[in-house]
N, C-alpha and C positions, 0 to 999 in steps of 0.2 A: 811288689816284684822281689824285695829283699826276702820276704817271708817264703815266697815260693822257691827262691834260689836256695835258701837254707834247707827247706824240705828236700830238694833234689839232691844237694850235696850230702846229706845224712843218708839218703837211699843209695846213692852211688858208692859211698864208703862201706856201708853194709853189704851191698852186692859184690864189690871187689873183694872183700874178706870172706865171701861165701857164707854169710850169716844173715842173709835177707829175711830168712824164715822168722827170725826173732822180731822183726818189725812188721809182720803181716798178721791180719786176723785169720779166723779159721776158713774164710772164703777166698784167701790169697790176695786181699786188699791191703794196701799199705795203711798204716795207722795214721792218724792226723798229727799235726805238729806237736801238740802237747805231749803225747805219748812217745813220739819219735825223739824228742829232746830228753825225756826222762830215760828212755832206755839208752840212748847214745852216751849220756853222762855216766851211766852205771856199767857200760859194756867193757869188760877187760880186754877184749879182742881189738877194741877201738881206743887205744891209750891217748885220751885227750888231755891237754895240760890243764892245770887248775884254772888258768885264765880262760880258756875255752869253756870249761864247766861253769864258770861264773857268768860268762857272757851269754851262753845260749838261753838260760831262762829269762834274761832281760830282753833279748831279741824276740823271743817267743811272745812275751808280754806286749811289746810294741806291735808286733804283727797281728796279734789278736785284737788289740784295740783298733787297729787300722782296718781289719777285714770285717770285725763284727760289731764295732761300736757305731751305733746309729748316729751319733752326733760328733764322732771323732774323726778327723782326718789329719794324719801325720803331716807335719810341716818340715821345712828344711832344718829348723833348728832341732827337732826330735831326732831326725836322721843324724845330723852331726854329732849329737850326744852319744849315739851308739856306733859311730862310724869305726872307731878303732876296735870295739868289741866285735863288730861284724867281720872286720878283716881278720882278726885272730881266729875266730871260730871257723870262717869260711876257708881260710888258707890251710888250716889243720884237716878239715874234712875233705878238701880237694886233694890234699897230699895222700890221706888215707884211701881215697877213692882212686888213686892213680891218675888224677886229672891235673896235676901241677908238676 
């Protein structure tokens, strides 16, 4: 769920800034999380803090392991380890998306 919320927050931030075209493919579909995170961290119109830029790749990695790892299921301690990173990144994205 955290992974999906992160994707949605990135998309909302880009849509609010009227730059959603930067995170879509040629068919108009939004990119997957890896590319969303890379673009969000590099986008000047989305001035993320250095803390958020450090947090996003960690969150992406945990999300990928949870969603695609055949034998990995995130546990409470995995989530607790990234809880503050998630809060920092999500609050900034929600702010840029006009949702906070």
